ROVEX-717884 format. One record per residue (C-alpha): z, y, x; residue number from 1; residue in three letters. Coordinates in nm, 2 decimals. Layout:
N
Z;Y;X;NUM;ALA
...
//
This chain:
454
-0.94;2.54;-1.82;1;MET
-0.88;2.82;-1.57;2;ILE
-0.92;3.16;-1.72;3;CYS
-1.17;3.35;-1.50;4;ARG
-1.02;3.69;-1.59;5;SER
-0.70;3.58;-1.42;6;ALA
-0.87;3.51;-1.09;7;LEU
-0.89;3.75;-0.79;8;SER
-1.23;3.86;-0.66;9;ARG
-1.20;3.61;-0.37;10;GLY
-1.11;3.33;-0.61;11;SER
-1.40;3.41;-0.83;12;LYS
-1.64;3.40;-0.54;13;LEU
-1.50;3.07;-0.42;14;ALA
-1.52;2.92;-0.77;15;LEU
-1.88;3.06;-0.80;16;GLY
-1.98;2.89;-0.48;17;ARG
-1.83;2.56;-0.61;18;GLN
-2.03;2.59;-0.93;19;GLY
-2.35;2.67;-0.73;20;ALA
-2.29;2.35;-0.53;21;ARG
-2.23;2.15;-0.84;22;GLY
-1.88;2.05;-0.72;23;PHE
-2.04;1.83;-0.46;24;ALA
-1.71;1.71;-0.31;25;ALA
-1.59;1.57;-0.64;26;ALA
-1.93;1.44;-0.76;27;ALA
-2.02;1.28;-0.44;28;SER
-1.71;1.09;-0.30;29;PRO
-1.73;0.87;0.00;30;LYS
-1.92;0.56;-0.10;31;ALA
-1.73;0.27;-0.24;32;SER
-1.71;-0.06;-0.05;33;TYR
-1.99;-0.30;-0.15;34;GLU
-1.90;-0.67;-0.17;35;PRO
-2.10;-0.96;-0.04;36;THR
-2.05;-1.30;0.11;37;THR
-2.15;-1.40;0.46;38;ILE
-2.13;-1.77;0.56;39;ALA
-1.85;-1.83;0.31;40;GLY
-1.66;-1.52;0.41;41;VAL
-1.59;-1.25;0.15;42;LYS
-1.70;-0.91;0.30;43;VAL
-1.67;-0.55;0.18;44;ALA
-1.85;-0.28;0.37;45;SER
-1.96;0.08;0.36;46;ARG
-2.15;0.28;0.63;47;ASP
-2.17;0.65;0.68;48;ASP
-2.37;0.60;1.00;49;ASN
-2.09;0.76;1.21;50;GLY
-2.01;0.69;1.57;51;PRO
-1.70;0.48;1.51;52;THR
-1.62;0.16;1.31;53;THR
-1.31;0.02;1.15;54;ARG
-1.32;-0.36;1.10;55;LEU
-1.04;-0.56;0.95;56;ALA
-0.94;-0.91;0.84;57;VAL
-0.73;-0.89;0.53;58;VAL
-0.55;-1.22;0.47;59;ALA
-0.36;-1.35;0.17;60;LYS
-0.04;-1.37;0.37;61;ALA
0.18;-1.09;0.24;62;GLY
0.55;-1.14;0.17;63;THR
0.49;-1.26;-0.18;64;ARG
0.30;-1.56;-0.05;65;TYR
0.54;-1.67;0.22;66;GLU
0.71;-2.00;0.14;67;PRO
1.01;-1.91;0.36;68;LEU
1.16;-1.58;0.45;69;PRO
1.03;-1.40;0.76;70;GLY
0.70;-1.59;0.79;71;LEU
0.48;-1.29;0.72;72;THR
0.64;-1.07;0.98;73;VAL
0.64;-1.37;1.23;74;GLY
0.27;-1.41;1.18;75;LEU
0.21;-1.03;1.21;76;GLU
0.41;-1.02;1.54;77;GLU
0.22;-1.32;1.68;78;PHE
-0.11;-1.13;1.62;79;ALA
0.00;-0.80;1.77;80;TYR
0.28;-0.75;2.02;81;LYS
0.46;-0.44;1.89;82;ALA
0.57;-0.20;2.16;83;GLY
0.28;-0.32;2.39;84;TRP
-0.02;-0.11;2.28;85;PRO
-0.34;-0.31;2.23;86;LEU
-0.18;-0.64;2.34;87;LEU
-0.25;-0.95;2.13;88;PHE
-0.10;-1.29;2.21;89;PHE
-0.28;-1.56;2.39;90;ASN
-0.56;-1.75;2.22;91;THR
-0.73;-2.07;2.31;92;ASN
-1.01;-1.88;2.48;93;LYS
-0.85;-1.57;2.63;94;ARG
-0.52;-1.46;2.76;95;SER
-0.33;-1.16;2.62;96;ALA
-0.39;-0.97;2.94;97;LEU
-0.76;-1.02;2.93;98;ARG
-0.78;-0.91;2.57;99;ILE
-0.58;-0.60;2.65;100;THR
-0.80;-0.50;2.95;101;ARG
-1.13;-0.57;2.76;102;GLU
-1.02;-0.37;2.45;103;ALA
-0.90;-0.08;2.67;104;GLU
-1.23;-0.07;2.87;105;LEU
-1.41;-0.04;2.54;106;LEU
-1.17;0.23;2.41;107;GLY
-1.07;0.02;2.11;108;GLY
-0.75;0.03;1.90;109;GLN
-0.59;-0.29;1.77;110;LEU
-0.33;-0.29;1.49;111;THR
-0.16;-0.54;1.26;112;ALA
0.05;-0.46;0.95;113;TYR
0.14;-0.62;0.62;114;HIS
0.19;-0.53;0.26;115;THR
0.35;-0.74;-0.01;116;ARG
0.02;-0.92;-0.07;117;GLU
-0.18;-0.90;0.25;118;ALA
-0.16;-0.92;0.63;119;LEU
-0.41;-0.69;0.79;120;VAL
-0.56;-0.73;1.14;121;LEU
-0.76;-0.42;1.22;122;GLN
-0.98;-0.29;1.51;123;ALA
-1.11;0.06;1.55;124;SER
-1.39;0.10;1.81;125;PHE
-1.72;0.26;1.90;126;LEU
-2.00;0.15;1.67;127;ARG
-2.20;-0.03;1.94;128;GLU
-1.91;-0.26;2.02;129;ASP
-1.92;-0.44;1.68;130;LEU
-2.01;-0.78;1.84;131;PRO
-1.70;-0.79;2.07;132;TYR
-1.44;-0.69;1.81;133;PHE
-1.59;-0.92;1.54;134;THR
-1.55;-1.21;1.78;135;GLU
-1.20;-1.10;1.88;136;LEU
-1.07;-1.08;1.52;137;LEU
-1.22;-1.42;1.44;138;ALA
-1.06;-1.56;1.75;139;GLU
-0.72;-1.42;1.66;140;VAL
-0.74;-1.57;1.31;141;VAL
-0.86;-1.92;1.42;142;SER
-0.74;-1.97;1.78;143;GLN
-0.41;-1.80;1.83;144;THR
-0.16;-2.01;2.03;145;ARG
0.18;-2.02;1.86;146;TYR
0.39;-2.11;2.16;147;THR
0.77;-2.17;2.18;148;THR
0.83;-1.94;2.47;149;HIS
0.64;-1.65;2.32;150;GLU
0.83;-1.69;1.99;151;PHE
1.17;-1.68;2.16;152;HIS
1.09;-1.42;2.43;153;GLU
0.88;-1.18;2.23;154;GLU
0.84;-1.24;1.85;155;VAL
1.21;-1.31;1.77;156;LYS
1.34;-1.01;1.96;157;ASP
1.09;-0.77;1.80;158;ILE
1.17;-0.89;1.45;159;ILE
1.55;-0.84;1.51;160;HIS
1.48;-0.49;1.65;161;GLN
1.28;-0.40;1.34;162;LYS
1.54;-0.55;1.11;163;GLN
1.80;-0.31;1.25;164;ALA
1.58;-0.02;1.16;165;LYS
1.55;-0.10;0.79;166;VAL
1.69;0.21;0.61;167;ASP
1.84;0.28;0.27;168;ALA
1.51;0.39;0.12;169;SER
1.34;0.06;0.22;170;ALA
1.63;-0.15;0.09;171;VAL
1.63;0.04;-0.24;172;ALA
1.25;-0.01;-0.29;173;LEU
1.29;-0.38;-0.21;174;ASP
1.58;-0.41;-0.45;175;ALA
1.37;-0.24;-0.73;176;ALA
1.09;-0.49;-0.67;177;HIS
1.35;-0.78;-0.67;178;ALA
1.49;-0.69;-1.01;179;VAL
1.14;-0.61;-1.15;180;ALA
0.97;-0.93;-1.03;181;PHE
1.24;-1.17;-0.90;182;HIS
1.04;-1.40;-0.67;183;SER
0.69;-1.33;-0.53;184;GLY
0.65;-0.96;-0.54;185;LEU
1.03;-0.94;-0.54;186;GLY
1.05;-1.06;-0.18;187;ALA
1.15;-0.79;0.06;188;PRO
0.87;-0.62;0.25;189;LEU
1.07;-0.66;0.57;190;TYR
1.38;-0.88;0.62;191;PRO
1.71;-0.69;0.63;192;THR
1.97;-0.75;0.90;193;PRO
2.16;-0.98;0.66;194;SER
1.86;-1.20;0.59;195;THR
1.92;-1.54;0.76;196;PRO
1.57;-1.57;0.89;197;ILE
1.68;-1.77;1.19;198;ASP
1.74;-2.06;0.96;199;SER
1.37;-2.06;0.85;200;TYR
1.17;-1.90;1.12;201;LEU
1.03;-2.08;1.43;202;ASN
0.69;-2.10;1.60;203;GLU
0.59;-2.42;1.41;204;GLN
0.67;-2.26;1.07;205;ALA
0.46;-1.96;1.16;206;VAL
0.18;-2.19;1.28;207;ALA
0.19;-2.38;0.95;208;ASP
0.18;-2.06;0.75;209;PHE
-0.12;-1.94;0.96;210;ALA
-0.30;-2.27;0.89;211;ALA
-0.25;-2.21;0.51;212;ALA
-0.34;-1.84;0.51;213;ALA
-0.62;-1.81;0.76;214;TYR
-0.90;-1.98;0.58;215;SER
-1.23;-1.85;0.43;216;LYS
-1.08;-1.88;0.08;217;SER
-0.79;-1.66;0.17;218;ASN
-0.94;-1.39;0.39;219;ILE
-1.18;-1.10;0.35;220;ALA
-1.35;-0.90;0.62;221;VAL
-1.37;-0.52;0.55;222;VAL
-1.58;-0.28;0.74;223;SER
-1.60;0.09;0.74;224;ASP
-1.88;0.22;0.96;225;GLY
-2.09;-0.09;1.04;226;ALA
-2.44;-0.17;0.92;227;SER
-2.50;-0.46;0.68;228;GLU
-2.75;-0.61;0.93;229;HIS
-2.49;-0.60;1.21;230;GLY
-2.22;-0.77;0.99;231;LEU
-2.47;-1.04;0.88;232;GLN
-2.56;-1.10;1.24;233;LYS
-2.22;-1.13;1.39;234;TRP
-1.98;-1.26;1.12;235;ILE
-2.17;-1.58;1.06;236;GLU
-2.15;-1.72;1.42;237;PRO
-1.81;-1.59;1.51;238;PHE
-1.63;-1.69;1.19;239;PHE
-1.77;-2.04;1.17;240;LYS
-1.45;-2.17;1.34;241;THR
-1.24;-2.05;1.04;242;VAL
-1.18;-2.34;0.80;243;PRO
-1.31;-2.31;0.45;244;ALA
-0.97;-2.41;0.30;245;GLN
-0.62;-2.38;0.43;246;GLY
-0.43;-2.68;0.54;247;SER
-0.11;-2.59;0.36;248;GLY
0.01;-2.42;0.04;249;SER
0.11;-2.06;-0.03;250;LEU
0.37;-1.94;-0.27;251;ASN
0.12;-1.86;-0.55;252;ASN
0.37;-1.77;-0.83;253;VAL
0.22;-1.54;-1.09;254;ALA
0.40;-1.21;-1.13;255;SER
0.62;-1.15;-1.44;256;LYS
0.80;-0.82;-1.50;257;TYR
1.17;-0.86;-1.59;258;HIS
1.35;-0.53;-1.53;259;GLY
1.72;-0.49;-1.44;260;GLY
1.96;-0.31;-1.20;261;GLU
2.09;-0.37;-0.85;262;GLN
2.35;-0.16;-0.67;263;ARG
2.41;-0.19;-0.29;264;ILE
2.69;-0.01;-0.11;265;SER
2.59;0.16;0.22;266;ALA
2.73;0.42;0.45;267;VAL
2.54;0.73;0.56;268;GLY
2.22;0.71;0.35;269;GLN
2.16;0.73;-0.03;270;ASN
1.85;0.62;-0.22;271;SER
1.78;0.56;-0.59;272;VAL
1.46;0.40;-0.73;273;VAL
1.38;0.42;-1.09;274;ILE
1.08;0.20;-1.17;275;ALA
0.87;0.09;-1.47;276;PHE
0.57;-0.14;-1.52;277;PRO
0.27;0.02;-1.35;278;GLY
-0.10;-0.04;-1.32;279;ALA
-0.24;-0.34;-1.12;280;SER
-0.53;-0.33;-0.88;281;LEU
-0.86;-0.30;-1.08;282;GLY
-0.68;-0.23;-1.41;283;ALA
-0.83;0.03;-1.63;284;SER
-0.52;0.25;-1.66;285;SER
-0.60;0.61;-1.57;286;PRO
-0.29;0.73;-1.76;287;GLU
-0.07;0.57;-1.50;288;THR
-0.24;0.75;-1.21;289;ALA
-0.23;1.08;-1.39;290;VAL
0.13;1.03;-1.49;291;LEU
0.21;0.96;-1.12;292;ALA
0.03;1.28;-1.03;293;GLY
0.23;1.47;-1.29;294;LEU
0.56;1.33;-1.16;295;LEU
0.44;1.40;-0.81;296;GLY
0.70;1.48;-0.55;297;GLY
0.74;1.76;-0.29;298;GLU
0.52;2.06;-0.34;299;SER
0.18;2.04;-0.15;300;THR
0.17;2.42;-0.14;301;ILE
0.39;2.59;0.11;302;LYS
0.64;2.84;-0.03;303;TRP
0.57;2.72;-0.38;304;SER
0.80;2.49;-0.59;305;PRO
0.48;2.31;-0.71;306;GLY
0.39;2.21;-1.07;307;PHE
0.50;1.85;-1.05;308;SER
0.81;1.74;-1.25;309;LEU
0.99;1.59;-0.95;310;LEU
0.93;1.90;-0.73;311;SER
1.10;2.10;-1.00;312;GLN
1.37;1.85;-1.06;313;ALA
1.47;1.79;-0.70;314;ALA
1.82;1.93;-0.62;315;ALA
1.89;2.09;-0.28;316;PRO
1.96;1.80;-0.04;317;GLY
1.73;1.55;-0.21;318;ALA
1.37;1.45;-0.20;319;GLN
1.18;1.27;-0.47;320;ALA
0.84;1.11;-0.50;321;LYS
0.65;0.90;-0.76;322;ALA
0.42;0.62;-0.66;323;THR
0.22;0.35;-0.84;324;ASN
0.24;0.04;-0.63;325;TYR
-0.06;-0.16;-0.74;326;ALA
-0.08;-0.54;-0.69;327;TYR
-0.33;-0.80;-0.79;328;SER
-0.16;-0.91;-1.11;329;ASP
0.11;-0.64;-1.17;330;ALA
0.21;-0.28;-1.08;331;GLY
0.53;-0.08;-1.04;332;LEU
0.54;0.29;-1.11;333;LEU
0.84;0.40;-0.91;334;ALA
1.03;0.73;-0.87;335;ILE
1.23;0.72;-0.54;336;GLN
1.50;0.98;-0.46;337;ILE
1.66;1.00;-0.12;338;ASN
1.93;1.24;0.02;339;GLY
2.29;1.33;-0.03;340;GLN
2.47;1.13;-0.29;341;SER
2.55;1.42;-0.53;342;ALA
2.20;1.56;-0.49;343;ALA
2.04;1.22;-0.55;344;VAL
2.25;1.18;-0.87;345;LYS
2.15;1.52;-1.00;346;LYS
1.79;1.47;-0.92;347;THR
1.78;1.13;-1.09;348;ALA
1.93;1.27;-1.41;349;GLU
1.67;1.56;-1.40;350;ALA
1.38;1.32;-1.33;351;ALA
1.46;1.10;-1.63;352;VAL
1.51;1.41;-1.85;353;LYS
1.17;1.54;-1.74;354;ALA
1.00;1.21;-1.82;355;LEU
1.17;1.21;-2.16;356;LYS
1.04;1.56;-2.22;357;GLY
0.68;1.43;-2.16;358;VAL
0.74;1.14;-2.40;359;ALA
0.87;1.38;-2.67;360;GLU
0.67;1.70;-2.63;361;SER
0.38;1.61;-2.40;362;GLY
0.25;1.86;-2.15;363;VAL
0.04;2.18;-2.16;364;SER
-0.33;2.17;-2.10;365;GLN
-0.29;2.36;-1.77;366;GLU
-0.04;2.11;-1.64;367;VAL
-0.26;1.82;-1.75;368;LEU
-0.56;1.97;-1.56;369;VAL
-0.34;1.99;-1.25;370;LYS
-0.21;1.63;-1.29;371;ALA
-0.57;1.50;-1.32;372;ILE
-0.68;1.70;-1.02;373;ALA
-0.38;1.56;-0.82;374;LYS
-0.47;1.20;-0.93;375;ALA
-0.83;1.26;-0.81;376;LYS
-0.72;1.39;-0.48;377;PHE
-0.48;1.10;-0.42;378;THR
-0.76;0.85;-0.50;379;LEU
-1.02;1.02;-0.28;380;LEU
-0.80;1.09;0.01;381;SER
-0.67;0.74;0.00;382;GLY
-1.02;0.59;0.00;383;SER
-1.11;0.80;0.30;384;GLU
-0.81;0.69;0.50;385;VAL
-0.92;0.37;0.69;386;GLY
-0.59;0.18;0.64;387;GLY
-0.54;0.25;0.27;388;VAL
-0.91;0.20;0.17;389;GLY
-0.95;-0.11;0.38;390;ILE
-0.63;-0.29;0.25;391;VAL
-0.72;-0.21;-0.12;392;HIS
-1.08;-0.33;-0.08;393;ALA
-0.96;-0.65;0.10;394;GLY
-0.68;-0.72;-0.14;395;ALA
-0.92;-0.70;-0.43;396;ASN
-1.16;-0.94;-0.27;397;LEU
-0.90;-1.21;-0.17;398;ILE
-0.77;-1.21;-0.53;399;HIS
-1.11;-1.26;-0.68;400;GLY
-1.18;-0.90;-0.78;401;GLY
-1.42;-0.63;-0.66;402;SER
-1.36;-0.32;-0.45;403;PRO
-1.26;-0.01;-0.64;404;LEU
-1.56;0.19;-0.78;405;LYS
-1.45;0.54;-0.69;406;VAL
-1.70;0.74;-0.90;407;ALA
-1.62;0.53;-1.21;408;GLU
-1.24;0.57;-1.16;409;THR
-1.27;0.95;-1.12;410;LEU
-1.46;0.97;-1.45;411;LYS
-1.19;0.77;-1.62;412;ALA
-0.93;1.02;-1.51;413;PHE
-1.12;1.28;-1.71;414;GLU
-1.07;1.08;-2.03;415;SER
-0.69;1.12;-2.01;416;VAL
-0.56;1.36;-2.28;417;THR
-0.22;1.50;-2.35;418;GLY
-0.16;1.26;-2.63;419;ASP
-0.25;0.96;-2.40;420;LYS
-0.01;1.08;-2.13;421;LEU
0.26;1.13;-2.39;422;LYS
0.21;0.78;-2.53;423;ALA
0.22;0.64;-2.17;424;ALA
0.55;0.81;-2.09;425;ALA
0.70;0.69;-2.43;426;LYS
0.60;0.33;-2.37;427;ALA
0.77;0.33;-2.03;428;LEU
1.10;0.46;-2.17;429;LEU
1.10;0.22;-2.46;430;GLU
1.07;-0.08;-2.22;431;GLY
1.30;-0.21;-1.95;432;LYS
1.34;-0.01;-1.63;433;ALA
1.41;-0.15;-1.29;434;SER
1.68;0.06;-1.12;435;VAL
1.81;0.02;-0.76;436;ALA
2.08;0.23;-0.60;437;SER
2.18;0.21;-0.23;438;VAL
2.45;0.43;-0.08;439;GLY
2.77;0.58;-0.22;440;ASP
2.81;0.38;-0.54;441;LEU
3.11;0.59;-0.65;442;HIS
2.86;0.88;-0.69;443;VAL
2.52;0.73;-0.76;444;LEU
2.45;0.68;-1.13;445;PRO
2.41;0.36;-1.33;446;PHE
2.10;0.31;-1.53;447;ALA
2.30;0.35;-1.85;448;GLU
2.42;0.69;-1.73;449;ASP
2.06;0.79;-1.70;450;LEU
1.98;0.67;-2.05;451;GLY
1.76;0.39;-1.94;452;LEU
1.73;0.04;-2.07;453;GLN
1.75;-0.25;-1.82;454;VAL
//
């Protein structure tokens, strides 16, 4: 609890105003997504009656589900031509040029991206243009033409260009997932230059993957800023061409945590990931979110070292951050450290020492309050950002769950005590860690050097 006698006059006035308003920002977060089903399509929506709308199709086509390497990125690039703003590929009804011109005339923005579990096709537009963009997304899902010349002239080149840009931090995070989960979630988020995707990837393989993933059983439509009446009116006629079931099979291997260590030599960049089992989507594990807030990363207050353990542990020349990567049936709480090799080593040692300090001695009440507040802010800011909130809502739906209830989750954070946080840290250290090192392996530490079990 903050001691009021320690506050300046201005701080007291600000705190008084907050009390008078009943902490409205915290008590009244942006509405959670409400789930429903429209003509066999799973839908999640919320509406603040604003002038713009975000509409997305979230498909069960992330890298964990691809039967062959590279299919997720191939499907993503067929949906959206990277490097050509607003340009989708040809469909059976419209050319890419027509789609581009129409979307630009309406002021819309079209994007495609993927996670380990989902492929997201998203449109942002003026509220009154809901009919056009609902039809367009349904058309891309059900009527995209996977042609040979577009694959070789566009898709393949774009993928190779992106492969060349994969850096040490991405490789380390992929390696940590690989030792943690092996197959499924262990598949890399983006193929590295050494991945032989040419042996697996072609237009027919992408078309087959699309036929398996783009079905009503494997997609969800998520809307932020459209009325329920509008969604009911336009989703039913436009998505009727989407099949109820996919015509092929996805790689539906259940996740199992293993733990382990992987070391990859690289020149110029250094990255270490220290990871433990985390909280999955929809899991009631507020301690994990608060622990991630406690570990933190770079200070969020300029000219201040910050309260988080990693901001205090980071050596000059290194940056560290903790993140809980939540998936449908597993989670990975990861500490990632990037920078100069000696600084990365020193920071990794200090980070593990700090985590052991929590497991042995706990934290003060003041630090606990800060960690809970940080966890709340991370949740609320994430739910307000269209991409993060949409992909989480859609991922929950396509895996048989419900969108996150923000108010309930915030309340659960309040139940975290110092003893619970201490027990959570102790449980992580007593189990197997997943450690990945990329860079100068002569300097970067082994898991054993850090006192971790793998």
